[in-house]
N, C-alpha and C positions, 0 to 999 in steps of 0.2 A: 814101454808104457801102454796101458790098456786103453782102447778107444772109449770105453765107458767113462773114463775120467774127464772127457771133454766137458767144459762148463759152458752151457749155452746162455747163462745170464750175462756173459761177457761178449763184447764184440769179438769176431773171429781173430782179428789181428792183435788183440790186447794181451794174449799170452805169447811170450817170446820163446818159450821152450817148446817148440812144435815139431812133431813128426806127422807125416801123412800116412795114415794106416787104413787098411780095408775094414769095412763094416762086416761083422760076422753075419752070415745068412744061412738058412732062414732065421729071421728074428723070432725068438720064442715069446709067445704071448702068455703071460703068467695068469691073467684073469680077464674076464669080460667086464666091461664098464656098462652099467645099465642106464643108458640114456645120455643125451648131449649135456643136460644140466649137471649130471653127475661127473661127466668128463671134465667140465669146466671147474667144478669144485676140486677135483683131484689135481688139476693143473695149478690152481691157486695154491694148493697145499705144497706141492713140490717147489713152486717158484717163491715160496716164502723163505726157503733156505738160501744160504749164501752160495751154495754150489749146486747146480742143476745138471745132472748127467744127460747128455744128448739121447742116449738109448732109453732112459727112463721116459722121456717125452714121447719117443717113437712107440714104446710099448703101450703107453696109455692111449695114444691115438689109434693104435692097432687094435686095442682091446674093445674100443667102441664099435659096434656094428651099426651101420647106417640104418636109420628108421625115419622115413619122411615126416612122420608126425612130430619128431623132435625138432626138425630144422625148417619145416615148410614156411613158418612165419617169417623167417629171415631171407628166404629165397626170392629176391626181387629181380626179375628179368627186364632187360631193355631190348627193343627190337633191333637196334643198330650196333650195340657194343656189349661186351661182357661187363658185369657190374661187380663192385666190391661192397659188401654189406657187413658193417661192423656188428659183432656179436658181444664182445667183451674186451675191455681195455687192460685187464690183468694187472691192475694197480701200477701200471707204468713199466712193469718188468717184461711184459709180453702183450701181444694182442691177438685176438681170434676173430676171423671173419669168414664169411661164406661168399664164394665167388660163383656167379651164375653165368653160364656160357650158352648163348643161343646157338642154333645150327650154324656151323661154319665160323663162329667167333674165335678170335685168337688174340693173344697178347703180343706186344712188341718183344723183341729180344732185349733182355734187361739183366742188370745185376741185382744184388740184394743188400747193397749199402753196408757191407761188412757185418751183416747179421745172419742169423740162422733161419732157414725157412723149412717148415714141415708142411706137408700137404697130404690130405686124405680125400679120396674120391668118394662122394656120397651118392651120386646118381650119374648114369650115362657112362661116357668114355672120354678120356682126354689123351692127347699125345704130347709128351715132353720131347722137345728137340734141344739138345745141348750143344754149345759152341765153345771153342777156345777163345780166350781173350785176344784182341788185336795186338800185334807186336808193339804198337806204340802206346798202348794203354795198359796199365797194370793195376790190379787191386791192392789195397793196403796190406792184405794178408800175405800176398806173394812178395811184396817188398820187404815185409818183416822177416819172412823165411830166408830170403837172400841175405839180408843184413846179418841174421843170426849165423848163417853159414860162413860169413866172412869174419864175424867178430867172436862167435862162440858164446855170446852173452846168454844167460839163462835167468830171466827175471820172473818166471811163473812156473810153479812146480806141477808136474804131472798133467799137462794140458796137451790136447791133440787136436788137429784139424782132420776132418773126415776125408775118406779116401778119394784120390783122383781117379780111381777105377770107376768109370761111368756106371757099369752094371751093378756095382756094389752099393750105389747110393739109393736105390729103390728097393723096397721090401714088399713082398707079396704075401698077403694073408687071406686065404680060403678055407694072405699075410696077416715179378710179376708186377710186374708193376703196370698198373693202369694209371695214367696221370695226365696232367696238363703241362705241355712243354712251356718252360718259361725262360730258358737260357741255353746258349750253346756252350760247349766245353771251352771255347776260346782258342782252340788249337787249329786255327784256320789254315796255317801254312804246313801242317804235318801231312805226310803221305799216309793214306789209309788203303786197305785192301779188303777183299771179300772175307767175311767171317768164315772160319773153318768149322763145319759141322763135325762133331765128334761122337754123336750117338742119338738114338731115338728109343723111347720106351712108351709102350701103350699102357695106360693105367685104366684098370677096371674097378668096379665098386668094391670098396674097403681096402684097396691098395694104399700104402703109405709111402711117400717119397720125401727125400731130404736133399737140400742143396745149400751150399754156401759159396762165397766168391772164390775159394781155393779150388772148387770143382769146375768153375767155368761160368758161362752165361747160359740162360735158357729162354725158351719161348714155349708157351702152352697154347694148344689149339684143340678145338672140338672138331674131330674129323667127320662127324655126322652132318649131313645136310638136311636132316629131318628132325632129329631128336636133340633136346637140350642136355646140358650136363651141369652138375653142381659139385663144388669141391670145398673142403674145409681147410683153412690155412691158419697156421700159427707162426708169428714172426717174433724173434727175440734177439736182441732188444728191438722194440718197435722203431720204425723209421718213417719219416715224412717226406723223403725224396729218394730217388734212385736215378740211375742212368739207363737210358734206352739207346740201342745201337742200330745203325743203318746196316742191313745185311749186305749191301753191295759195296759199301766203303769202310765199314767198321767205325764210322764216326760216332762218338757218343754225344748225347744231349741230356742235360739234367732236367728232371721233371718232378713236379709235386705229385704225390700219390693222394688219391681222393676216395671218398665214400659215397655210394649211391643211396644207402639207407643206414640208419643207426637203430639197433635194438628192435628190428622188425618194422620200423616206421620209415617210409620213403620221405625224403626231405626235398624241399622246394629247390634248394641249390645244392650243388655238389660240395660236400664238406671236406676240408682237408684233414689229414690224419692228426695233426697236432691240435686242431680244434676239438676233436673228440676227447683227447686226454685232458685238455683244459676244462672241459665241461663236467668232469667227474668230481 
């Protein structure tokens, strides 16, 4: 099966006929996308289909070359924490946001709620640190893969999960959860251990990176103590909560993801992701 058949309109675990294959690199950019608004139009176009190839999304995001005049109105910084700023809700099939990272800002270690995450760096530099899942916590997609290995069931044709090879998940072209904790996992009596770091990648302007839960957990940070950074993120399907993990114990906590601004306008309260969809 070709990795280009992976359908990112579905949750990662929803296809039961899965193989874990490497992403071909370097990713070929077929054409340049003239401006952020044009990129969003193109994304709406491909997400109107029933099947959306993962590499088609990557190629579109890679085809857009960052221009601050396109995204400056969405880039809302906060002195104390990184911000998530909603740009487009994608008719519920996906959402696009711009994240702004002040000097030294970082996310928690987090999963992606069985969704696909694409990220493009627009300004500055970011470092992605990727981790293995804790032994006592398993994502839905890995449970599905193990069940398939045991049963041989095949309920979804020609679907793939992206590579577990860390270096193959980021493409160079020259090529996350921020939330409010509201509940514990409830596994108080389980034994947890330090999370195992499995790789680091430095992202520079116009680099595109992809992750899903089959590839592990990650943490994003701005390594500069002087300059800010700005990144463009696409999540499909959208999600309104994810899990964050304690690096020392591996213990997960469920959090609600939130927005700092919507459509270029800062809001008085932090808005939850599902509020944004309901408002359209």
